[in-house]
C-alpha positions, 0 to 999 in steps of 0.5 A, spaced: 581 486 512 574 486 515 570 492 517 570 494 524 564 494 528 563 501 531 558 506 532 561 511 527 560 505 522 553 503 524 551 510 523 555 511 516 551 504 514 544 507 517 546 514 513 542 513 506 536 511 510 537 517 515 537 521 509 531 519 506 527 519 512 529 526 514 528 529 507 521 525 506 519 527 513 522 533 515 522 537 509 516 534 505 520 531 499 517 526 495 520 519 494 522 521 487 526 527 490 529 523 496 530 517 493 536 519 488 539 523 494 539 517 498 542 513 492 547 518 492 549 518 499 549 510 499 554 511 493 559 515 496 559 512 503 560 505 500 566 508 496 569 512 501 568 508 508 565 500 506 570 499 500 566 498 494 569 497 488 567 499 481 565 492 479 561 491 486 557 497 484 556 495 477 553 488 478 549 491 484 546 496 480 545 491 474 541 487 480 537 493 482 535 494 475 532 487 475 529 488 482 526 494 480 523 492 474 520 486 478 516 491 482 515 496 477 511 491 472 506 490 478 506 498 479 505 500 472 499 495 470 496 496 477 495 504 475 493 502 468 487 497 471 485 503 476 485 508 470 481 503 466 476 503 471 476 510 474 475 513 467 469 508 466 466 511 472 466 504 476 470 507 482 465 512 483 459 508 482 462 503 487 463 508 492 456 511 492 453 504 492 457 502 498 454 508 502 447 505 501 449 500 506 448 504 512 446 511 515 450 510 521 456 516 520 461 512 524 460 505 520 460 510 514 467 512 516 469 505 517 466 503 511 470 508 506 476 510 510 478 503 513 475 498 509 474 501 502 480 504 502 484 498 504 480 495 497 483 501 493 490 500 496 490 493 494 488 494 487 491 501 486 495 504 492 500 510 491 495 515 493 489 513 490 485 511 496 486 518 499 485 522 493 478 518 491 475 517 498 476 524 502 472 528 497 466 522 497 466 523 505 466 531 505 460 530 500 457 525 505 457 531 510 464 529 514 468 535 516 474 536 511 480 535 515 477 529 519 475 526 512 483 527 509 486 524 516 481 518 517 483 516 510 490 517 511 490 513 518 485 508 515 488 505 509 495 504 512 494 497 514 493 495 507 500 498 504 504 492 505 500 487 501 497 493 497 498 495 489 498 488 488 503 487 493 508 491 490 511 493 497 511 486 499 515 484 493 520 489 494 521 486 501 522 479 498 527 482 492 531 486 497 532 481 503 533 475 498 528 471 503 522 467 500 516 470 500 513 464 504 517 465 510 516 473 510 508 472 509 506 469 516 509 475 521 507 480 516 500 478 516 500 477 523 503 484 525 499 488 519 492 484 522 494 487 529 495 494 525 488 493 522 484 493 528 489 499 531 487 503 525 480 502 525 480 504 533 484 510 531 479 512 525 473 511 530 477 516 535 478 521 529 471 522 528 468 523 536 474 521 541 472 517 546 464 517 544 467 514 537 471 509 540 465 506 545 460 506 539 465 503 534 468 498 539 464 492 537 464 494 529 472 495 529 473 488 533 469 484 529 471 487 522 478 488 524 479 481 526 475 479 519 480 483 515 486 481 518 484 474 518 483 474 510 489 478 509 493 473 513 490 467 510 491 469 503 498 472 504 500 465 507 497 461 501 501 465 496 496 469 494 499 476 497 497 480 490 490 479 493 491 480 500 489 487 501 484 487 496 480 481 498 481 483 506 478 490 504 472 486 500 471 482 506 471 488 511 465 491 507 461 485 507 462 484 514 460 492 515 454 490 511 452 485 516 454 489 522 450 495 520 444 490 521 445 490 529 440 494 533 446 499 536 448 501 528 441 501 525 439 509 527 443 514 525 448 518 530 450 525 531 457 526 532 459 534 532 466 533 532 467 530 525 460 530 521 455 535 520 449 530 520 442 531 517 437 527 520 434 526 514 440 524 510 440 517 506 447 516 505 447 517 497 452 522 494 450 527 489 453 522 483 447 517 485 442 522 483 445 525 477 444 524 470 449 520 466 453 525 462 456 525 455 452 519 453 454 514 457 449 508 459 447 507 466 452 502 470 450 497 476 454 496 482 456 489 480 458 492 473 462 497 476 466 491 480 467 487 474 474 489 473 476 487 480 472 481 479 475 479 473 482 480 476 480 476 482 478 470 477 485 471 473 489 471 479 486 465 482 486 461 476 493 463 474 495 461 482 491 455 483 490 451 476 497 447 475 497 447 467 495 454 467 501 456 472 506 452 468 503 455 461 504 462 463 511 461 466 514 458 460 518 464 459 522 468 464 528 473 465 533 471 469 541 472 469 547 469 473 551 474 477 558 472 480 561 472 487 563 479 489 568 482 494 569 489 497 576 492 498 574 490 506 573 483 504 565 483 505 563 477 500 556 477 496 556 469 493 554 468 486 547 466 484 541 468 479 537 474 479 530 474 481 526 471 476 521 475 472 516 471 468 514 475 462 507 472 462 505 469 469 508 475 473 503 479 477 504 485 473 502 481 467 495 478 470 493 485 472 494 487 464 490 481 462 484 484 467 485 491 465 485 489 457 479 485 458 475 490 463 477 496 458 473 492 452 467 490 457 466 497 459 467 500 452 461 495 450 457 498 456 458 505 453 462 507 459 467 511 455 467 518 452 471 519 445 478 520 447 478 515 453 484 511 451 488 516 450 486 519 457 487 513 460 494 512 458 496 519 459 493 518 466 497 512 467 504 515 465 503 521 469 501 517 475 507 512 474 513 517 473 514 519 480 513 512 483 518 509 478 523 514 480 523 513 487 523 505 486 529 505 482 533 509 486 531 506 493 532 499 490 538 501 487 541 504 494 538 498 498 542 493 493 549 498 494 548 497 502 547 490 501 553 488 497 558 493 501 556 490 508 552 496 510 545 492 511 549 486 514 552 491 519 545 494 521 542 487 522 538 485 528 536 478 530 530 474 528 530 476 521 523 475 519 520 478 525 525 484 524 523 485 517 515 484 518 516 489 523 520 494 518 515 493 513 509 494 518 512 500 520 513 503 513 506 501 512 503 505 518 508 510 516 504 512 510 499 515 514 504 521 515 507 521 508 507 528 505 505 526 498 499 523 500 497 528 505 498 533 499 494 529 494 488 528 499 488 536 501 488 538 494 482 533 492 478 536 499 479 543 498 484 544 503 490 546 500 495 550 504 492 546 510 496 540 510 499 541 517 492 541 520 491 534 517 499 532 519 497 534 526 491 529 527 495 523 524 502 524 527 499 522 534 496 516 531 502 514 527 506 514 533 502 510 538 500 505 533 507 504 531 510 504 538 505 498 539 507 494 533 514 495 535 513 493 542 509 487 540 515 485 535 520 486 541 516 481 545 516 476 540 523 476 539 524 476 546 520 470 547 523 466 541 530 467 544 527 464 551 525 458 547 
């Protein structure tokens, strides 16, 4: 017996995704609340409408556990590394140091809300950019709603390859396709999104005037960041793609700031309260070091991420090191599975998890080395170790619940034919468009907006930020969707 292809069955197959979207967008649920309800929907629909058996469900969830662990290994260690750097004062120092590069308010906004946010998304993610950068922008004189909205829009291009490529790894794991095949189209669409996010950030500050003033900077910087992300992603360095792209963007902005058009500070009434004598320094630049901590230079602040870059590059490109780190892997063999309606999932191994060579392990090495380095610099107050671990766990728990439940219902859908029923054509383009849309959709994520508003003193005014970001989200996502459709159409003509 085979499953009939009909509108009703197609809608049933779509229902778990629909439930999650409605709950997260319409009712402002976080992933930790929407994910389990999406899983429950997938479970019920698979049993009553798609012929799932107890055996199919059991093995699918065993696979889901391994797939989730593959992603969570990165998530937990990325959050740990971020907290190691944050408690040392490194993140704040990096931000304040970057602001000395330019006095132009538009370049300041692009530097922090677009490029630096991409850097932070690459190494931390999960709300870190908006939580950290929004108050920095407000301290520099930017209007609070504009500050939060700019970061929400500006960082979204970096989400897929952010957090050490957590989302990209999840896409690879759930789709069952090779990362090397997925990366090119993802990099292309995300590169275009990067430029569009930069234009949207400029428009947020000053409308058409901001677009005209920032067109050259956005074009040059956006091409540079998009190209860097694509280059790394297509050379198996996807864990560094957003991180390095953000670094490249900051470097290019430093060069663009030397152009005559950007050498004098401008005045944008709508988005920034600008004092002509302002230097671009934050209060943290001149404040004395408290708690007995020693001063720290800019390069010292960046040391955690420089160490991480070196470890990842050596682990990926030096053959003997790669083989040494890959000696122990967790991998299980799964049998062929068949639903009551005849949909088959072939036998095969699970996703291999390299205990010592996994991206999460590499981040852990960098975090440990950085911790002892920052401690040697005198950057930690008493009790810092306990605080770092507590903050890491506190940040990881909600995201862990969301990832486990969403990977769980994705594998149910895959093993019961629901994903197959929804499948389109040109799978690589479709998946690239899907992950790009998901990345861009993060600018509308209620949880991120709430975090940004709370750090910016905008509690209860989240709706103002959403009204600013939703228009840009619809426009940019629409453009990417149209480009994906055009690419599919052109390939079909060949």
